[in-house]
C-alpha positions as CSV (number, residue, x, y, z in Angstrom):
1,M,81.3,88.1,125.1
2,R,82.5,87.8,121.5
3,R,86.2,88.2,121.0
4,P,87.3,90.3,118.0
5,D,87.9,88.4,114.8
6,F,89.4,91.2,112.7
7,F,91.9,93.9,113.3
8,V,92.7,97.1,111.3
9,I,96.3,97.1,112.2
10,G,97.9,99.8,110.2
11,A,99.2,102.1,109.2
12,P,99.1,105.6,110.8
13,K,97.8,108.4,108.5
14,C,96.8,105.9,105.8
15,G,93.0,106.2,106.0
16,T,92.3,103.9,108.9
17,T,90.1,106.3,110.8
18,S,87.7,106.8,107.9
19,L,87.6,103.0,107.2
20,A,87.0,102.2,110.9
21,R,84.2,104.7,111.1
22,W,82.5,103.4,108.0
23,L,82.7,99.8,109.3
24,A,81.4,100.9,112.7
25,E,78.3,102.4,111.1
26,N,77.5,99.1,109.3
27,P,74.8,97.3,111.4
28,G,76.4,94.0,110.6
29,V,79.8,94.9,111.9
30,Y,80.9,95.7,115.5
31,V,83.9,97.9,116.0
32,S,85.4,98.8,119.4
33,P,84.1,102.2,120.4
34,V,87.7,103.0,121.5
35,K,90.1,103.4,118.5
36,E,93.7,102.6,119.2
37,P,93.4,100.6,122.4
38,F,97.0,99.5,121.9
39,H,96.2,96.4,124.0
40,F,98.4,93.8,122.1
41,S,101.4,96.1,121.3
42,T,103.2,95.2,124.5
43,D,106.4,96.8,123.2
44,L,104.7,100.2,122.9
45,H,102.8,102.5,125.1
46,R,99.5,100.8,125.9
47,Q,96.2,102.6,126.5
48,V,94.1,99.5,127.5
49,R,96.2,97.2,129.6
50,T,94.2,94.6,131.4
51,P,92.2,91.8,129.7
52,A,89.0,92.9,131.6
53,Q,89.4,96.5,130.3
54,Y,89.9,95.2,126.8
55,E,87.1,92.8,126.7
56,A,84.7,95.4,128.1
57,L,85.2,97.2,124.7
58,F,83.2,94.4,123.0
59,A,80.4,94.1,125.5
60,G,78.0,95.3,122.8
61,A,79.0,92.7,120.2
62,G,76.3,90.1,119.6
63,E,75.4,87.2,117.4
64,G,73.9,89.6,114.9
65,H,77.3,91.0,114.0
66,A,78.9,89.2,111.2
67,A,82.3,90.6,112.1
68,V,83.7,92.0,115.3
69,G,86.9,94.0,115.4
70,E,89.0,96.9,116.5
71,A,91.5,99.4,114.9
72,T,95.0,100.1,116.3
73,T,97.1,101.4,113.5
74,W,100.4,100.8,115.4
75,Y,100.0,97.1,115.6
76,L,101.6,96.7,112.2
77,Y,104.7,98.5,113.4
78,S,104.8,96.7,116.7
79,R,107.0,93.6,117.0
80,T,104.7,91.9,119.5
81,A,101.2,92.8,118.5
82,V,100.4,90.2,115.8
83,G,101.8,87.3,117.9
84,E,99.7,88.4,120.9
85,I,96.6,88.7,118.6
86,E,97.2,85.2,117.2
87,R,97.3,83.8,120.7
88,Y,94.2,85.6,121.7
89,S,92.2,85.2,118.5
90,P,93.6,82.4,116.3
91,G,92.6,82.8,112.7
92,A,91.9,86.5,113.0
93,R,91.8,88.6,109.8
94,Y,93.9,91.7,109.2
95,V,93.1,94.8,107.3
96,V,96.2,96.9,106.4
97,C,95.9,100.4,105.0
98,L,99.0,101.6,103.2
99,R,100.2,104.7,101.3
100,N,103.3,106.2,99.8
101,P,105.9,106.2,102.6
102,V,107.1,109.6,101.5
103,Q,103.6,111.2,102.0
104,M,103.0,109.1,105.1
105,A,106.2,110.5,106.8
106,L,105.2,114.1,106.1
107,S,101.6,113.5,107.3
108,L,102.7,111.7,110.4
109,Y,105.0,114.6,111.4
110,Q,102.1,117.0,110.9
111,H,99.8,114.8,113.0
112,L,102.3,114.4,115.8
113,V,102.8,118.2,115.9
114,F,99.0,118.7,116.0
115,T,98.7,116.3,118.9
116,G,101.5,117.8,120.8
117,R,103.9,114.8,120.6
118,E,106.4,116.5,118.3
119,D,108.1,119.8,119.1
120,A,110.4,120.1,116.1
121,P,109.5,123.3,114.2
122,D,109.7,121.6,110.8
123,F,109.9,118.2,109.3
124,Q,113.6,118.5,108.3
125,T,114.5,119.2,111.9
126,A,112.4,116.3,113.2
127,W,114.0,113.9,110.7
128,S,117.5,115.0,111.7
129,R,116.7,114.3,115.4
130,Q,115.9,110.6,114.9
131,E,119.4,109.4,115.9
132,A,119.5,111.5,119.1
133,R,116.0,110.5,120.0
134,A,116.8,106.8,119.5
135,R,119.3,107.4,122.3
136,G,116.6,108.9,124.5
137,E,117.7,112.5,123.9
138,G,115.3,115.3,123.1
139,I,112.0,113.4,123.5
140,P,109.2,115.9,124.1
141,R,107.7,115.4,127.5
142,S,104.2,115.1,126.0
143,C,105.2,112.2,123.7
144,E,104.3,109.0,125.6
145,E,106.0,106.7,123.1
146,P,109.4,107.8,121.7
147,A,109.1,105.2,118.9
148,F,106.4,107.4,117.3
149,L,109.2,109.8,116.4
150,Q,111.3,107.4,114.4
151,Y,109.8,108.3,111.0
152,G,112.2,106.2,109.0
153,S,111.2,102.9,110.6
154,V,107.6,103.8,111.3
155,C,107.1,104.3,107.5
156,A,109.0,101.2,106.4
157,L,105.7,99.7,105.2
158,G,107.2,97.1,102.9
159,E,109.2,95.6,105.7
160,Q,106.2,95.6,108.0
161,L,103.9,94.0,105.5
162,Q,106.4,91.3,104.6
163,R,106.8,90.5,108.3
164,L,103.0,90.2,108.6
165,Y,102.7,87.9,105.6
166,A,105.5,85.7,107.0
167,R,103.6,85.4,110.4
168,V,100.0,84.8,109.3
169,G,100.1,84.2,105.5
170,R,98.5,86.2,102.8
171,D,95.0,84.7,102.9
172,R,94.1,86.4,106.2
173,V,95.5,89.8,105.2
174,L,93.8,92.5,103.0
175,P,96.0,95.4,102.0
176,I,94.1,98.6,101.1
177,L,95.9,101.6,99.5
178,L,94.9,105.1,100.5
179,D,95.1,106.1,96.8
180,D,92.4,103.5,96.0
181,M,90.2,104.7,98.9
182,R,90.4,108.2,97.6
183,D,89.7,107.2,94.0
184,D,86.8,104.8,94.7
185,P,85.9,104.5,98.4
186,A,82.7,102.5,97.7
187,R,84.7,99.8,95.9
188,E,87.3,99.5,98.6
189,Y,84.7,99.5,101.4
190,R,82.9,96.6,99.7
191,R,86.2,94.8,99.3
192,V,86.7,95.0,103.0
193,L,83.1,93.8,103.8
194,A,83.6,90.8,101.5
195,F,86.9,90.0,103.1
196,L,85.2,90.1,106.6
197,G,82.1,88.2,105.4
198,A,79.9,91.1,106.4
199,P,76.8,92.3,104.6
200,D,76.8,95.4,102.3
201,D,74.7,98.0,104.0
202,G,74.3,100.0,100.8
203,R,76.4,102.9,102.0
204,S,76.8,105.6,99.4
205,E,78.5,108.4,101.3
206,F,82.1,108.1,102.4
207,P,83.1,111.1,104.5
208,V,86.8,111.5,105.2
209,R,87.8,111.4,108.9
210,N,90.9,112.7,110.7
211,R,92.1,115.1,108.0
212,A,95.5,116.6,108.4
213,K,95.4,119.6,110.8
214,H,97.7,122.3,112.0
215,P,97.7,123.7,115.6
216,R,97.5,127.4,116.2
217,S,100.0,127.0,119.0
218,L,102.6,124.3,119.5
219,R,102.7,125.1,123.2
220,V,98.9,124.8,123.6
221,A,99.0,121.5,121.7
222,R,101.7,120.1,124.1
223,V,99.8,121.2,127.2
224,M,96.6,119.6,125.9
225,R,98.5,116.4,125.1
226,W,99.9,116.3,128.7
227,G,96.4,116.9,130.1
228,A,95.0,114.0,127.9
229,A,97.7,111.7,129.1
230,V,96.9,112.5,132.8
231,R,93.1,112.0,132.0
232,D,93.8,108.6,130.4
233,R,95.9,107.4,133.3
234,M,93.1,108.4,135.8
235,G,90.5,106.7,133.6
236,L,88.5,109.9,133.2
237,P,86.2,110.4,130.2
238,R,87.3,112.3,127.1
239,G,87.3,116.1,127.2
240,L,85.0,118.7,125.8
241,G,86.6,118.9,122.4
242,L,88.5,122.1,123.3
243,G,91.4,120.9,121.1
244,R,89.4,122.0,118.1
245,L,89.8,125.6,119.2
246,N,93.6,125.2,118.5
247,V,93.0,124.2,114.9
248,K,93.9,126.9,112.4
249,S,93.7,125.0,109.1
250,E,93.6,121.6,107.3
251,G,95.8,120.3,104.5
252,R,99.1,118.7,103.7
253,V,102.3,119.6,105.5
254,A,104.5,121.9,103.5
255,S,107.6,120.3,102.1
256,D,110.2,121.4,99.7
257,P,111.3,119.4,96.6
258,A,114.7,118.6,98.2
259,T,113.0,117.0,101.2
260,V,110.6,115.0,99.0
261,H,113.6,113.9,96.9
262,M,115.6,112.8,100.0
263,L,112.6,110.8,101.3
264,G,112.1,109.3,97.9
265,R,115.6,108.0,97.9
266,F,115.4,106.8,101.5
267,F,112.1,104.9,100.9
268,A,112.9,103.6,97.4
269,A,113.6,100.1,98.6
270,E,110.4,100.1,100.7
271,V,108.3,101.1,97.7
272,D,110.0,98.4,95.5
273,L,109.3,95.8,98.2
274,L,105.7,96.9,98.4
275,R,105.3,96.7,94.7
276,A,106.6,93.1,94.7
277,L,104.4,92.1,97.7
278,L,101.3,93.7,96.3
279,G,102.0,92.5,92.7
280,R,100.9,95.8,91.2
281,P,102.6,98.9,89.8
282,L,102.8,102.0,92.0
283,P,103.6,104.7,89.3
284,E,102.4,107.7,91.4
285,W,104.6,106.9,94.4
286,T,107.6,109.2,94.4
287,G,109.4,106.8,96.7
288,S,110.1,104.3,93.9
289,A,113.5,104.2,92.4
290,E,112.1,105.2,89.0
291,A,110.4,108.2,90.3
292,A,113.4,109.5,92.3
293,G,114.7,111.1,89.1
294,P,117.5,110.7,86.6
295,D,120.0,112.2,88.9
296,A,119.0,110.1,91.9
297,G,122.3,108.3,91.9
298,S,124.2,111.5,92.5
299,T,122.3,112.4,95.7
300,Q,123.0,110.6,98.9
301,P,120.1,110.1,101.3
302,V,120.4,111.2,104.9
303,A,121.7,108.2,106.9
304,I,119.1,107.4,109.6
305,S,119.1,104.1,111.4
306,R,115.7,102.4,111.6
307,V,115.2,102.0,115.3
308,R,112.8,99.3,116.2
309,P,111.0,98.6,119.5
């Protein structure tokens, strides 16, 4: 069995599902058929726990594959995952998808609502509950990992990328911005292939996967999430896709200007750090200090501690 030599490790709601699917459809690349196995994030909820279960995901990888990998977007957030990966697969390469933390936080909330892990009726309420949830209070029963609900720390992408660079160096890390994937997916896809040493398959169509969705019913979403958790614990196969019946629309989560401004203030330092780490301007990211507005100094951000696993 070939061990994986590359990992798409982050971040949630940053285009990783689309990228992983494009790579999986390249004949020269093998990607685990299970996305998000969470095997190496020992500090978070794990879906694939034993080495035997994990290695079974790569039974189909052969010598004809130039690159073999998997995608677990929470590895970047995890404090243990990269160290575990380095012990298992020394010299592994890491692909990191990033986006404006402001938009990421809003999109993550919407995703967690859709999957039944979040029961707050709006983003502002979810944000205000972070301190209580860090103490173990008010965690939805269908949320298997309370750390998912810590929007402030989950979306601290500058801090997480800096920690990754310090652990493995820059040569083995390829950052990809969601903005760039949207603007020119072919260019970014070929950048990833070149980084992995994989052949260009001539792909010309780049469908977007895992678009933002809204549930028709929060209660139904939570029940289905509970059923999925039971199914996973019992090792049963995936369901019949009934969750699609609970989808009423697609699109970005609604947010008022005051919320966007607050998040811009909160994540300003993260955006500045990302700008420095990436060595490029990020003019469209409202999280930057410059984009926060001329009156930013008169508005205090909500104080939320960044709870880490």
